[in-house]
C-alpha positions as CSV (number, residue, x, y, z in Angstrom):
1,X,196.9,134.1,86.6
2,X,196.4,136.9,89.2
3,X,194.2,139.0,86.8
4,X,192.1,135.9,86.0
5,X,191.4,135.3,89.7
6,X,190.3,138.9,90.2
7,X,188.0,138.8,87.2
8,X,186.5,135.5,88.4
9,X,185.8,137.1,91.8
10,X,184.1,140.0,90.1
11,X,182.0,137.6,88.0
12,X,180.8,135.8,91.2
13,X,180.0,139.2,92.9
14,X,177.9,140.2,89.9
15,X,176.2,136.8,89.6
16,X,172.4,136.9,90.2
17,X,170.0,134.1,90.5
18,X,166.2,133.6,89.9
19,X,166.2,130.4,91.7
20,X,163.1,130.2,94.0
21,X,165.2,128.8,96.7
22,X,167.0,132.1,97.0
23,X,165.1,134.3,99.4
24,X,165.6,137.4,101.5
25,X,165.9,137.8,105.3
26,X,164.7,140.8,107.3
27,X,165.9,142.4,110.5
28,X,162.3,142.1,111.9
29,X,159.2,140.1,111.0
30,X,157.1,143.2,111.5
31,X,157.6,146.9,112.1
32,X,155.5,148.4,115.0
33,X,155.1,152.0,115.9
34,X,154.1,153.0,119.4
35,X,150.8,154.8,119.9
36,X,151.2,158.1,118.2
37,X,149.5,161.5,118.5
38,X,147.4,162.0,115.3
39,X,148.7,164.5,112.8
40,X,152.2,164.5,114.3
41,X,154.8,162.7,112.1
42,X,156.5,159.7,113.7
43,X,160.2,159.1,114.2
44,X,161.8,156.9,111.5
45,X,161.9,153.1,111.8
46,X,164.6,151.1,109.9
47,X,164.1,147.7,108.4
48,X,167.2,146.0,107.0
49,X,166.7,143.5,104.1
50,X,169.5,140.9,103.9
51,X,170.6,138.5,101.2
52,X,172.6,135.8,103.0
53,X,173.1,133.8,99.8
54,X,176.2,133.3,97.6
55,X,174.4,134.9,94.6
56,X,172.7,138.2,94.1
57,X,168.9,138.5,94.2
58,X,166.8,141.0,92.1
59,X,163.6,142.5,93.6
60,X,161.2,143.2,90.8
61,X,158.8,145.3,92.9
62,X,158.3,146.7,96.4
63,X,154.7,147.8,97.2
64,X,152.5,148.9,100.1
65,X,149.6,146.6,100.2
66,X,147.1,149.5,100.6
67,X,148.8,151.4,97.7
68,X,148.0,155.1,97.5
69,X,145.6,154.9,100.5
70,X,148.4,154.0,102.9
71,X,149.3,156.3,105.7
72,X,152.9,154.9,105.9
73,X,155.8,156.6,104.0
74,X,158.6,154.2,102.8
75,X,162.0,154.9,101.4
76,X,163.7,151.8,99.9
77,X,167.5,152.1,99.3
78,X,167.2,155.9,98.7
79,X,164.0,155.8,96.6
80,X,160.8,157.4,98.1
81,X,157.8,155.2,97.4
82,X,155.3,158.0,97.9
83,X,156.6,159.7,94.7
84,X,155.7,156.8,92.6
85,X,152.3,155.7,91.4
86,X,150.3,153.8,93.9
87,X,153.2,153.5,96.3
88,X,155.1,151.0,94.1
89,X,158.7,151.0,93.0
90,X,160.7,148.6,90.9
91,X,164.0,147.0,90.1
92,X,166.3,146.6,93.1
93,X,169.4,144.5,93.5
94,X,170.7,142.9,96.7
95,X,174.1,141.5,95.9
96,X,175.4,138.3,97.6
97,X,175.9,138.7,101.3
98,X,174.8,142.3,101.2
99,X,171.8,144.3,102.4
100,X,169.6,147.3,101.7
101,X,167.9,149.7,104.1
102,X,164.2,150.5,104.2
103,X,163.1,153.6,106.2
104,X,159.5,153.8,107.3
105,X,157.5,156.7,108.8
106,X,153.8,157.4,109.4
107,X,151.5,160.2,110.2
108,X,148.2,159.0,111.7
109,X,145.3,161.2,110.5
110,X,142.7,162.7,112.8
111,X,140.4,160.0,114.0
112,X,136.7,160.1,114.4
113,X,136.7,158.6,117.9
114,X,139.0,159.5,120.8
115,X,139.9,156.0,121.6
116,X,143.2,154.5,120.4
117,X,142.9,153.1,116.9
118,X,145.3,150.7,115.1
119,X,146.5,151.2,111.6
120,X,148.0,148.3,109.6
121,X,149.6,147.8,106.2
122,X,152.2,145.6,104.8
123,X,155.3,145.9,102.6
124,X,155.3,143.3,99.8
125,X,158.7,142.4,98.3
126,X,158.3,140.5,95.0
127,X,161.5,138.8,93.7
128,X,162.4,138.1,90.1
129,X,161.7,134.5,90.8
130,X,158.1,135.3,91.8
131,X,158.8,134.7,95.6
132,X,156.9,137.2,97.7
133,X,157.9,138.4,101.2
134,X,155.4,140.3,103.4
135,X,156.3,142.5,106.3
136,X,153.5,143.8,108.4
137,X,153.6,147.5,109.6
138,X,151.4,148.7,112.4
139,X,150.8,151.9,114.3
140,X,148.5,153.1,117.0
141,X,146.9,156.5,116.9
142,X,145.2,158.8,119.4
143,X,143.7,162.2,119.0
144,X,145.0,165.0,121.2
145,X,144.4,168.7,122.0
146,X,147.3,171.0,121.1
147,X,148.3,174.1,123.2
148,X,151.1,176.5,122.2
149,X,152.1,179.3,124.5
150,X,148.8,178.9,126.2
151,X,147.8,181.2,129.2
152,X,144.9,180.2,131.5
153,X,143.2,183.6,132.2
154,X,139.9,182.4,133.8
155,X,139.1,179.4,136.0
156,X,139.4,176.4,133.6
157,X,139.1,172.6,133.8
158,X,140.8,170.6,131.1
159,X,139.0,167.7,129.4
160,X,140.3,164.2,129.9
161,X,139.1,162.5,126.7
162,X,142.3,163.2,124.9
163,X,146.0,163.9,125.8
164,X,147.0,167.5,125.8
165,X,150.2,168.2,123.9
166,X,152.0,171.4,125.1
167,X,154.3,173.4,122.9
168,X,156.4,176.2,124.3
169,X,154.5,176.8,127.6
170,X,151.4,176.4,129.7
171,X,150.9,179.3,132.1
172,X,148.3,179.6,134.8
173,X,147.7,183.3,135.0
174,X,147.5,185.2,138.2
175,X,144.0,185.0,139.8
176,X,143.1,181.9,137.8
177,X,142.6,178.3,138.8
178,X,143.4,175.4,136.5
179,X,141.8,172.1,137.4
180,X,143.2,168.9,136.0
181,X,140.7,166.1,136.5
182,X,141.5,162.5,137.1
183,X,143.1,160.9,134.0
184,X,144.4,164.2,132.5
185,X,147.6,163.6,130.5
186,X,149.8,166.6,129.7
187,X,152.5,165.8,127.1
188,X,155.2,168.5,126.9
189,X,157.2,168.9,123.7
190,X,161.0,169.4,124.1
191,X,161.7,172.8,125.7
192,X,158.1,173.2,126.9
193,X,157.3,174.0,130.5
194,X,154.4,174.8,133.0
195,X,154.4,177.9,135.1
196,X,151.8,178.5,137.9
197,X,151.2,182.1,138.8
198,X,147.6,181.5,139.9
199,X,146.5,178.1,141.3
200,X,146.8,174.5,140.1
201,X,144.5,171.8,141.4
202,X,145.5,168.4,140.0
203,X,143.0,165.8,141.3
204,X,144.1,162.4,140.1
205,X,143.1,159.0,141.5
206,X,145.0,155.8,142.0
207,X,143.5,154.3,138.9
208,X,143.6,157.6,136.9
209,X,146.5,159.8,137.9
210,X,147.2,163.2,136.4
211,X,150.3,162.7,134.2
212,X,153.0,165.3,133.3
213,X,155.5,163.8,130.8
214,X,157.3,164.4,127.5
215,X,155.5,164.0,124.2
216,X,157.7,161.4,122.6
217,X,155.9,158.0,122.5
218,X,158.6,156.1,120.6
219,X,161.6,154.1,121.7
220,X,165.3,155.0,121.9
221,X,166.1,151.3,121.8
222,X,163.7,148.3,121.5
223,X,163.8,147.9,125.2
224,X,163.9,151.5,126.2
225,X,161.1,154.1,125.5
226,X,162.1,157.8,125.5
227,X,159.5,158.2,128.3
228,X,161.9,156.5,130.7
229,X,164.7,159.0,129.9
230,X,165.2,162.3,131.8
231,X,165.1,165.8,130.5
232,X,162.5,165.3,127.7
233,X,160.8,168.6,128.7
234,X,161.4,171.4,131.2
235,X,159.3,171.1,134.3
236,X,156.8,172.8,136.6
237,X,157.5,176.2,138.3
238,X,155.4,177.6,141.1
239,X,155.9,181.4,141.3
240,X,156.0,183.7,144.3
241,X,152.5,184.6,145.4
242,X,151.0,181.3,144.2
243,X,149.5,179.4,147.1
244,X,147.3,176.4,147.9
245,X,148.3,174.4,144.8
246,X,147.2,170.8,145.3
247,X,148.7,167.9,143.4
248,X,147.2,164.6,144.4
249,X,147.9,161.3,142.6
250,X,150.1,163.0,140.0
251,X,152.9,161.4,138.0
252,X,155.7,163.9,137.0
253,X,158.5,162.3,135.1
254,X,161.3,162.6,132.5
255,X,161.6,166.4,133.0
256,X,164.7,168.6,133.5
257,X,163.3,169.5,136.9
258,X,160.2,168.3,138.8
259,X,158.6,171.1,140.9
260,X,160.5,174.3,141.4
261,X,158.9,176.6,143.9
262,X,160.1,180.0,145.2
263,X,158.4,181.7,148.1
264,X,159.0,185.0,150.0
265,X,161.0,185.0,153.2
266,X,158.8,187.5,154.9
267,X,155.7,185.3,154.5
268,X,157.2,182.8,156.9
269,X,159.3,185.0,159.1
270,X,157.1,184.6,162.1
271,X,156.4,180.8,161.7
272,X,157.3,178.8,164.8
273,X,157.7,175.1,165.5
274,X,154.2,174.9,167.1
275,X,152.4,176.5,164.1
276,X,150.2,174.5,161.8
277,X,151.1,174.9,158.1
278,X,148.3,176.9,156.5
279,X,148.1,177.9,152.8
280,X,151.3,176.1,151.6
281,X,152.6,177.0,148.2
282,X,151.9,173.4,147.3
283,X,150.8,170.0,148.7
284,X,152.0,166.9,147.0
285,X,150.0,163.8,148.0
286,X,150.1,160.2,146.8
287,X,152.3,161.2,143.9
288,X,155.5,160.3,142.1
289,X,158.3,162.6,140.8
290,X,160.7,160.4,139.0
291,X,163.5,160.2,136.5
292,X,164.5,163.9,136.5
293,X,167.4,165.7,134.9
294,X,167.8,168.2,137.7
295,X,166.2,168.4,141.2
296,X,163.0,166.5,141.8
297,X,161.6,169.1,144.3
298,X,163.5,172.4,144.5
299,X,162.3,174.8,147.2
300,X,163.6,178.3,147.9
301,X,161.9,179.8,150.9
302,X,158.9,177.6,149.9
303,X,156.2,176.2,152.1
304,X,155.2,172.6,151.2
305,X,153.5,169.6,152.5
306,X,154.5,166.3,150.9
307,X,152.7,163.0,151.9
308,X,152.8,159.4,150.7
309,X,155.0,160.4,147.7
310,X,158.0,159.1,145.9
311,X,160.8,161.4,144.7
312,X,163.4,159.4,143.0
313,X,166.3,159.1,140.4
314,X,167.3,162.7,139.8
315,X,170.5,164.1,138.4
316,X,170.3,166.9,141.0
317,X,169.1,166.3,144.6
318,X,165.9,164.4,144.8
319,X,164.7,167.1,147.3
320,X,166.6,170.4,147.5
321,X,165.4,172.8,150.3
322,X,166.8,176.3,150.8
323,X,165.1,177.8,153.8
324,X,161.4,177.7,154.1
325,X,158.9,175.3,155.7
326,X,158.6,171.6,154.6
327,X,156.8,168.7,156.1
328,X,157.3,165.3,154.6
329,X,155.4,162.3,155.9
330,X,155.7,158.7,154.6
331,X,157.8,159.7,151.6
332,X,160.4,157.7,149.8
333,X,163.4,159.7,148.5
334,X,165.5,157.3,146.5
335,X,168.6,158.4,144.6
336,X,169.4,155.6,142.1
337,X,170.0,157.9,139.0
338,X,171.9,155.6,136.7
339,X,173.1,157.9,133.9
340,X,175.7,160.0,135.8
341,X,177.9,159.2,138.8
342,X,177.9,163.0,139.6
343,X,174.3,162.8,140.7
344,X,173.0,164.7,143.8
345,X,171.8,163.4,147.1
346,X,168.4,162.1,148.1
347,X,168.0,165.1,150.4
348,X,169.9,168.4,150.7
349,X,168.7,171.2,153.0
350,X,170.3,174.5,154.1
351,X,169.7,177.9,155.5
352,X,173.1,179.3,154.7
353,X,172.2,180.9,151.4
354,X,168.5,181.7,151.9
355,X,167.1,185.0,153.0
356,X,165.4,183.2,155.9
357,X,166.3,180.3,158.2
358,X,164.7,176.9,158.0
359,X,161.5,177.5,159.9
360,X,160.5,173.9,159.7
361,X,162.0,170.8,158.1
362,X,160.3,167.7,159.3
363,X,160.7,164.2,157.9
364,X,158.4,161.6,159.5
365,X,158.3,157.9,158.7
366,X,160.4,158.5,155.5
367,X,163.0,156.5,153.5
368,X,166.0,158.5,152.4
369,X,168.5,156.3,150.5
370,X,170.5,155.9,147.4
371,X,173.8,154.6,146.0
372,X,176.0,156.7,148.4
373,X,176.8,155.9,152.0
374,X,175.5,159.4,152.9
375,X,172.4,160.5,151.1
376,X,171.4,163.2,153.6
377,X,173.3,166.4,153.3
378,X,172.6,169.6,155.4
379,X,174.3,172.9,155.8
380,X,172.4,174.5,158.7
381,X,172.7,176.7,161.7
382,X,171.8,174.7,164.8
383,X,172.8,177.4,167.3
384,X,172.3,181.1,167.6
385,X,169.1,183.2,167.9
386,X,167.3,181.5,165.0
387,X,168.5,177.9,164.7
388,X,167.2,175.7,161.9
389,X,164.2,173.8,163.1
390,X,164.5,170.3,161.6
391,X,163.7,166.8,162.8
392,X,163.8,163.3,161.5
393,X,161.4,160.8,163.1
394,X,161.2,157.1,162.6
395,X,163.0,157.2,159.2
396,X,165.3,154.8,157.4
397,X,168.3,156.8,156.2
398,X,171.5,156.2,154.4
399,X,173.7,158.6,156.5
400,X,176.2,158.6,159.3
401,X,174.9,158.3,162.8
402,X,174.6,161.8,164.3
403,X,175.4,163.1,167.8
404,X,172.2,165.2,168.0
405,X,169.7,162.5,169.0
406,X,167.0,165.1,169.9
407,X,166.8,165.9,166.1
408,X,167.1,162.2,164.9
409,X,164.5,160.2,166.7
410,X,163.8,156.5,166.2
411,X,166.1,156.3,163.1
412,X,167.2,153.1,161.5
413,X,170.5,153.6,159.5
414,X,171.3,152.0,156.2
415,X,174.2,149.8,157.2
416,X,174.8,148.0,153.8
417,X,178.4,148.1,152.6
418,X,178.3,150.0,149.3
419,X,181.6,148.4,148.3
420,X,180.3,144.9,148.5
421,X,176.7,145.8,147.6
422,X,177.0,148.5,144.8
423,X,173.3,148.1,144.1
424,X,172.3,148.5,147.7
425,X,168.7,149.1,146.8
426,X,168.4,145.5,145.7
427,X,168.7,144.5,149.4
428,X,165.8,146.6,150.4
429,X,163.5,147.1,147.4
430,X,161.5,144.9,145.0
431,X,163.1,146.1,141.8
432,X,166.2,148.1,140.8
433,X,166.7,147.5,137.0
434,X,169.2,150.1,135.8
435,X,169.3,148.5,132.3
436,X,165.6,148.9,131.5
437,X,165.2,151.9,133.9
438,X,162.5,150.1,135.9
439,X,162.1,150.6,139.7
440,X,159.8,149.4,142.4
441,X,160.6,150.8,145.8
442,X,158.2,148.5,147.7
443,X,160.2,146.9,150.6
444,X,161.2,143.3,150.3
445,X,160.1,140.9,153.1
446,X,163.7,141.0,154.5
447,X,164.1,144.8,154.2
448,X,165.2,146.7,157.2
449,X,162.6,149.4,156.3
450,X,159.8,147.2,157.5
451,X,158.2,148.2,160.8
452,X,160.3,151.4,161.2
453,X,157.4,153.9,161.1
454,X,155.8,155.3,164.2
455,X,152.1,154.1,164.2
456,X,150.9,157.4,165.6
457,X,152.5,159.4,162.8
458,X,151.1,156.9,160.3
459,X,147.5,157.0,161.6
460,X,146.5,160.0,159.4
461,X,147.8,158.1,156.4
462,X,146.4,154.5,156.9
463,X,147.1,153.4,153.4
464,X,150.2,153.7,151.2
465,X,150.6,155.4,147.8
466,X,149.1,152.4,146.2
467,X,146.2,151.9,148.6
468,X,147.7,149.1,150.7
469,X,146.8,149.0,154.4
470,X,149.7,150.1,156.5
471,X,148.4,148.3,159.6
472,X,147.6,144.9,158.0
473,X,150.6,143.3,159.7
474,X,150.5,145.5,162.8
475,X,153.6,147.5,162.1
476,X,153.7,150.2,159.3
477,X,156.8,150.5,157.1
478,X,158.7,153.7,156.5
479,X,158.3,155.4,153.1
480,X,155.4,155.6,150.8
481,X,155.1,151.9,150.0
482,X,154.0,149.2,152.4
483,X,155.4,145.6,152.1
484,X,153.0,143.4,150.1
485,X,153.0,139.8,151.2
486,X,153.1,137.2,148.3
487,X,149.6,136.2,147.0
488,X,148.7,132.6,147.5
């Protein structure tokens, strides 16, 4: 009797039906690829084909609707369709309550126009019963320019009609100027970096920023594109001797480091607190450095001016200053990096390991916050013949109250209890979504950041990073974002 039961079970497992009521189910109604760079193979998408019935189902044919003309490559249960005539393969079995896997890839060919174009095809599954299932496959494609180990040796302006994909490196040679016009998109392959030995001028606008990002356009999960993950490419390095770099309305994200700048101590050895900053190594204006696998801004004896900019969510310090001259006005330094609890601080500054002291470290009308109770860390000499010259004026800061009020003027301290409010940013900011990696550091109506800024210090920057009037309600907010009242 035992053997009979076993054989009966095997018979049911091997039982197939051609009943038209027996159909297949699919893990998705359609398969969609993100916009891809033409000529570059896509990542692989997986479609799962299910048979939820109590009897097996035979698939007579799987075909791509466009046949041999299709740009999509499909592998069904281990069989490569492209090796068969007209992209058709035959005779598959899906046993009862079982499934098979379909792998799909695409390479979008070079397009005639530089606008994004959509490709579409469909997979047709024809069952032994004659029932047909149709799964649509789509992909967007865009032409790009490709650079590999490219060195700018003369004054050059990059075109903006296509993204520029960088392999290995992009170097601005000494004595040369690279101009990136509004709307330029630089997409760096894994391991690629930018190095500035000459001069970089990135002139974006609010509506058409200059973008520095990784080249992966697909998703890690359905809800999470790779473009929101850190460390997809290396970063931007500004070498010793490179000056007057201007980055306005730029978006630098998903790198291993944002901007790393090294200066020479002797260049600033005579700088005093009354001096005006001239010929900085770089100016960062109306910009965003975000989602970085190291430091967002890393300065070593560097001279920098940063205005109306966000530096946020970095595994290292958002801003890391070792010596040098730095002036930050209306900036938001927000440390809400979600992938590692050993993240750095929103701001760290020191003169203890630099070859020169901090000649100037001014933060005016800024927001310096994060997960920790103390997001401002400094290791500086405040006495002696060359004390560090630093001041924080009219800032909102997550730190302990200090006993040197002459250096911390008009400060509002973040008082939220991190134990009871682990997502403390949600009390101040419009959006902190650590699941989808989406953030909006605009203050809420009830935020303590509102009205903190000194109007006199705000006057040279009357609008925020997004073009909002700082004086519309009479009292400018700290940081690079002004509160936006609800629209009627």
